[in-house]
C-alpha positions in Angstrom: -59.9 -4.5 12.4 -56.5 -5.9 13.2 -58.0 -9.4 13.8 -60.6 -9.8 11.1 -62.6 -12.8 10.2 -60.1 -13.8 7.7 -62.0 -16.8 6.3 -65.0 -14.5 5.5 -62.7 -12.0 3.9 -61.0 -14.5 1.7 -64.4 -15.9 0.7 -65.4 -12.4 -0.3 -62.3 -12.0 -2.4 -63.2 -15.2 -4.2 -66.8 -14.3 -5.1 -66.7 -10.6 -5.7 -66.3 -9.3 -9.3 -62.7 -8.7 -10.3 -62.8 -4.9 -10.2 -64.9 -4.5 -7.1 -64.1 -1.7 -4.7 -60.9 -2.5 -2.6 -62.4 -1.7 0.7 -65.7 -3.5 0.0 -63.7 -6.6 -1.1 -61.6 -6.7 2.1 -64.2 -5.4 4.5 -67.6 -6.4 3.3 -70.4 -4.0 4.4 -67.9 -1.4 5.7 -67.0 2.0 4.4 -63.5 3.3 4.2 -64.3 5.7 7.0 -65.4 2.7 9.1 -62.1 1.0 8.5 -60.1 4.1 9.3 -62.0 4.7 12.5 -61.5 1.1 13.7 -57.7 1.1 13.0 -56.2 3.0 15.9 -58.4 1.4 18.6 -57.1 -1.9 17.4 -53.4 -1.0 17.7 -53.0 -1.6 21.5 -54.0 -5.3 21.0 -51.8 -5.6 17.9 -48.9 -4.2 19.9 -49.5 -6.4 22.9 -49.3 -9.4 20.6 -46.1 -8.0 19.0 -44.5 -7.6 22.4 -44.5 -11.4 22.7 -42.5 -11.8 19.5 -38.7 -11.7 19.3 -38.6 -8.6 17.1 -40.4 -5.8 18.9 -42.0 -2.8 17.2 -39.5 0.0 16.6 -39.7 3.6 15.6 -37.5 6.6 14.7 -38.3 10.0 15.9 -36.6 13.4 16.3 -36.7 15.0 19.7 -34.8 18.1 20.8 -32.8 17.9 17.6 -31.8 14.3 18.4 -32.7 11.4 16.2 -33.8 8.6 18.3 -34.2 4.9 17.6 -36.7 3.4 20.0 -38.1 -0.1 20.7 -41.4 -0.7 22.4 -41.0 -2.3 25.9 -44.4 -1.8 27.6 -47.9 -0.7 27.0 -49.0 1.6 29.9 -52.2 3.4 30.7 -50.6 6.8 29.9 -49.0 5.7 26.7 -46.4 3.5 25.1 -43.0 3.0 26.8 -40.0 2.8 24.5 -36.4 2.1 25.3 -33.8 4.0 23.4 -31.7 1.7 21.2 -27.9 1.8 21.2 -25.5 0.1 18.8 -24.7 -3.4 19.9 -23.2 -5.3 16.9 -22.5 -5.1 13.2 -24.3 -6.7 10.2 -21.4 -7.3 7.9 -23.6 -8.4 5.0 -25.6 -5.1 5.0 -22.9 -2.9 6.5 -25.3 -1.7 9.2 -25.1 -1.6 13.0 -27.5 -3.8 15.0 -29.2 -2.2 18.0 -30.3 -3.2 21.4 -32.3 -1.4 24.1 -30.3 0.7 26.5 -31.2 2.3 29.8 -33.0 5.4 28.6 -36.8 5.2 28.5 -39.4 7.4 26.9 -43.2 7.3 27.0 -45.2 8.5 24.0 -48.8 8.8 23.2 -49.9 6.8 20.1 -51.0 10.0 18.5 -47.5 11.4 18.8 -45.9 8.6 16.7 -45.6 9.5 13.0 -48.0 7.4 10.9 -45.2 6.3 8.6 -43.4 4.8 11.6 -46.6 2.9 12.5 -46.5 1.5 9.0 -43.1 0.0 9.7 -44.7 -2.3 12.3 -46.6 -4.1 9.6 -44.5 -6.5 7.5 -46.7 -7.6 4.6 -44.9 -10.9 4.6 -46.3 -11.8 8.0 -49.6 -9.8 8.0 -52.8 -10.7 6.1 -53.6 -8.7 2.9 -56.7 -7.4 4.7 -54.6 -5.9 7.4 -52.3 -4.2 4.9 -55.3 -2.7 3.1 -56.6 -1.4 6.4 -53.2 0.1 7.2 -53.1 1.8 3.8 -56.5 3.3 4.2 -55.5 4.7 7.6 -52.2 6.1 6.2 -54.1 7.8 3.4 -56.4 9.4 6.0 -53.3 10.8 7.7 -52.0 12.3 4.4 -49.3 9.6 4.2 -50.3 8.5 0.7 -46.7 7.6 -0.3 -46.3 5.3 2.7 -49.7 3.7 1.9 -48.5 3.3 -1.7 -45.3 1.7 -0.5 -47.1 -0.9 1.6 -49.6 -1.8 -1.1 -46.8 -2.0 -3.7 -45.0 -4.4 -1.3 -48.3 -6.4 -1.0 -48.6 -6.6 -4.8 -45.6 -9.0 -4.9 -47.3 -11.4 -2.6 -49.3 -14.2 -4.2 -52.0 -13.8 -1.6 -52.9 -10.4 -3.2 -53.7 -11.9 -6.6 -57.5 -11.5 -6.2 -57.2 -7.8 -5.3 -54.3 -6.5 -7.4 -56.6 -4.7 -9.9 -58.5 -3.2 -7.0 -55.3 -2.0 -5.3 -54.3 -0.2 -8.5 -57.8 1.4 -8.9 -57.8 2.5 -5.2 -54.3 4.1 -5.6 -55.4 5.8 -8.9 -58.3 7.4 -7.1 -56.3 8.4 -4.1 -53.5 9.9 -6.1 -55.8 11.5 -8.6 -54.1 9.9 -11.6 -55.6 10.4 -15.0 -58.2 7.9 -16.1 -56.6 4.9 -17.9 -53.3 5.3 -16.0 -51.7 1.9 -15.5 -49.3 1.9 -12.5 -46.2 -0.4 -12.5 -43.9 -1.4 -9.7 -41.0 1.1 -9.4 -38.0 0.0 -7.3 -36.6 2.4 -4.7 -33.5 2.3 -2.5 -32.6 4.1 0.7 -28.9 4.7 0.4 -28.3 5.4 4.1 -30.3 2.4 5.4 -29.3 0.1 2.5 -32.9 -0.8 2.2 -34.9 -1.7 -0.9 -38.5 -0.6 -1.4 -41.1 -0.2 -4.1 -43.9 2.1 -5.3 -46.8 1.7 -7.7 -46.6 4.5 -10.3 -47.9 5.2 -13.8 -45.2 6.2 -16.3 -45.9 9.9 -16.1 -45.8 9.9 -12.3 -42.6 7.8 -12.3 -41.0 10.4 -14.5 -42.1 13.1 -12.1 -40.7 11.2 -9.2 -37.3 11.1 -10.9 -37.4 14.9 -11.1 -38.0 15.1 -7.4 -35.4 12.5 -6.7 -32.8 14.4 -8.7 -32.5 17.0 -5.9 -31.9 14.3 -3.4 -29.3 12.8 -5.7 -27.4 16.1 -5.9 -27.5 16.5 -2.2 -26.4 13.0 -1.6 -23.4 13.4 -3.9 -22.3 16.5 -1.9 -22.8 14.5 1.3 -20.6 11.6 0.0 -17.9 14.0 -1.1 -17.9 15.6 2.4 -17.9 12.2 4.2 -14.8 11.2 2.2 -13.1 14.4 3.5 -13.2 16.3 0.2 -9.7 15.2 -0.8 -9.2 12.7 -3.6 -5.9 14.1 -4.8 -3.6 13.3 -1.8 -1.8 10.0 -1.4 -3.6 7.2 0.4 -3.2 7.6 4.1 -2.3 11.3 3.8 -5.7 12.9 3.2 -6.3 16.4 4.6 -9.3 15.2 6.5 -10.4 11.9 8.0 -13.6 10.3 6.7 -16.9 11.1 8.4 -18.1 7.5 8.4 -16.5 4.1 8.3 -14.7 3.5 5.0 -16.5 0.3 4.3 -19.9 2.0 4.7 -18.8 4.9 2.5 -17.6 2.5 -0.2 -20.9 0.7 -0.1 -22.9 4.0 -0.5 -20.7 5.0 -3.4 -21.2 1.7 -5.2 -24.9 1.8 -4.6 -25.4 5.4 -5.7 -26.0 4.7 -9.4 -28.7 2.2 -8.8 -30.4 4.2 -6.0 -30.7 7.3 -8.3 -30.9 5.5 -11.7 -32.8 7.7 -14.2 -32.1 11.0 -12.6 -30.2 13.7 -14.4 -27.6 13.8 -11.7 -26.9 10.1 -11.7 -26.6 10.0 -15.5 -24.4 13.0 -15.8 -20.8 12.3 -16.8 -19.5 14.6 -14.1 -21.3 12.6 -11.5 -19.8 9.3 -12.7 -16.4 11.0 -12.7 -16.9 12.2 -9.1 -18.1 8.8 -8.0 -15.1 7.0 -9.7 -12.7 9.4 -8.0 -14.2 9.0 -4.6 -14.4 5.3 -4.9 -10.8 5.1 -6.1 -9.7 7.2 -3.1 -11.6 5.0 -0.6 -10.3 1.8 -2.1 -6.8 3.2 -2.0 -7.1 4.1 1.7 -8.5 0.7 2.5 -5.7 -1.0 0.7 -3.2 1.3 2.5 -4.7 0.5 5.9 -4.3 -3.3 5.1 -0.6 -2.9 4.0 0.3 -0.6 6.9 -1.4 -2.9 9.3 0.8 -5.8 8.3 3.8 -3.5 8.8 2.6 -2.4 12.2 2.0 -6.0 13.3 5.5 -6.9 12.2 6.9 -4.2 14.5 4.9 -5.8 17.4 6.3 -9.3 16.5 9.8 -7.8 16.6 9.0 -6.4 20.1 9.1 -2.8 19.0 5.9 -2.2 20.9 6.1 1.6 20.9 6.7 1.7 17.2 3.8 -0.7 16.7 1.5 1.5 18.7 2.5 4.7 17.0 2.1 3.0 13.6 -1.4 1.9 14.5 -2.3 5.5 15.7 -1.3 6.8 12.3 -3.4 4.2 10.6 -6.4 5.0 12.7 -6.6 8.5 11.2 -7.5 7.0 7.9 -10.6 5.3 9.3 -11.3 6.7 12.8 -14.9 5.5 13.1 -14.2 1.8 12.6 -14.6 0.0 15.9 -12.5 -2.9 14.8 -9.6 -0.6 14.1 -10.1 1.3 17.3 -9.8 -1.9 19.2 -6.6 -2.8 17.4 -5.0 0.5 18.2 -6.2 0.5 21.8 -4.6 -3.0 22.3 -1.3 -1.8 20.7 -1.2 1.2 23.1 -1.9 -1.1 26.1 0.9 -3.5 25.1 3.3 -0.5 24.7 2.3 0.9 28.1 3.9 -2.1 29.9 1.0 -2.7 32.2 1.9 -5.2 34.9 1.0 -6.5 38.4 -2.7 -7.0 37.3 -3.0 -3.4 36.3 -1.4 -1.8 39.4 1.5 -0.2 37.5 2.4 0.9 34.0 5.9 1.5 32.6 4.5 4.3 30.4 1.4 5.8 31.9 0.8 8.2 29.0 0.3 5.2 26.7 -2.1 3.5 29.2 -4.1 6.7 29.3 -4.2 6.8 25.5 -5.4 3.1 25.4 -8.1 4.0 28.0 -9.3 6.9 25.9 -9.5 4.7 22.8 -11.6 2.2 24.7 -13.9 5.1 25.7 -14.2 5.9 22.0 -15.3 2.4 21.5 -17.9 2.9 24.1 -19.3 5.9 22.2 -20.0 3.4 19.4 -21.0 0.4 21.6 -22.2 1.7 25.0 -23.1 -1.7 26.4 -19.7 -3.3 25.6 -18.6 -4.5 29.1 -15.1 -5.6 27.8 -14.4 -2.0 26.6 -15.4 -0.7 30.1 -13.1 -3.1 31.8 -10.2 -2.3 29.5 -10.7 1.4 29.9 -10.7 0.9 33.7 -7.7 -1.3 33.7 -5.6 1.2 31.7 -6.7 4.1 33.9 -5.8 2.1 37.0 -2.4 1.4 35.6 -1.8 5.1 34.9 -2.8 6.0 38.4 -6.3 7.5 37.5 -8.1 5.6 40.2 -11.3 7.6 40.1 -11.8 7.0 36.4 -10.9 3.4 36.7 -13.4 2.9 39.6 -16.2 4.6 37.6 -15.8 2.1 34.7 -15.6 -1.0 37.0 -18.6 0.2 39.0 -20.6 0.6 35.7 -19.7 -3.0 34.8 -20.9 -4.2 38.1 -24.1 -2.2 37.9 -24.9 -3.6 34.5 -24.4 -7.2 35.6 -26.2 -7.1 38.9 -29.4 -8.9 39.8 -29.9 -11.0 36.7 -28.8 -14.2 35.1 -25.6 -13.6 33.2 -24.2 -15.1 30.0 -20.7 -16.6 30.2 -19.0 -13.5 28.8 -21.0 -11.2 31.1 -20.0 -13.3 34.1 -16.3 -13.1 33.2 -16.5 -9.4 32.8 -18.2 -9.0 36.2 -15.5 -11.2 37.8 -12.8 -9.1 36.1 -14.3 -5.9 37.4 -14.7 -7.3 40.9 -11.1 -8.4 41.0 -9.9 -4.9 39.8 -12.0 -3.2 42.4 -10.3 -5.1 45.2 -7.0 -3.9 43.8 -8.1 -0.3 44.0 -8.9 -0.4 47.7 
């Protein structure tokens, strides 16, 4: 099913009547049950081909109350082996973290993977319309009709789908049980947390019903945004009662996108909601502006060789945006400079500041677990403060992660740094 005789299928699209059955148009001579039955057996071959591509199939699942991002690494006899993904970089244009496989592995049966996650493996831009229709039929058989609708709605915007657009609408109408004569239109959707656009095909009455259901999510999201800001828009910038629960730039983006994401809902259109969003956004903008101004002042202290004052100032600034890794790096560096580390990390004039710098680099590792530089800096500061065991653990981890494989230039430099520091520890 996943590798159909596409030429025959396209010929069938061209010669069949305009309003023929969708499944018959795409899979001549087969029933929908046939298509569904053939779908899962075809997935291993599909996944094997995808493993050769740069972007490997990924899924999101919840296990033991943990939300896991996973990437397929191997197809085994007993199931599919996934690597747990960890944050590795930052997409500034989308304000989202990029991910890379870490050390943890997990094997899952294909049947254990949520069907909606399987749907994410099929990008309609790169798959044939026939494949997308087969996927939609399978999703519908798994009671994932919304996911099937989303995939077909995505396909509707592809020129290749022109011969079957009317059939897609008819198939969805039958599956959803829409009243006869319903004419579905594309409805744009937006996932605020993932900053991802989507679409659905819905008639006017069903689109209105969706807005009612979406309204509860809008109200919950508004509460979440208020909590993430810290619930304090009255205090002066830099003096909020609570630190934000996410990066300020991400929080700002969500606040700005909220009206579009929930457009048409009662919550989004209510004047109190607009007032709340304006207040939250004003507070976030004020804090971001305060951070920038105070950062210039802190850097000036460093230029004037008041290293302790500079480090303390940056620590105060960090409270306003404690989950921002760029800011953590800045504060950790300021603490290191104020610590007076010398003799290649053997000594520190102010060990307590070296320890603070090491702890900040460990906070960075909570965000970017694979960042070798952060491990080396944490180890260096612990070594300077006399915490040899902690220093050794970080350097050994750098060596472990860079052993037995070809290294990029930065990886090689980090390995050499760790090797040199390990010699100093002996």
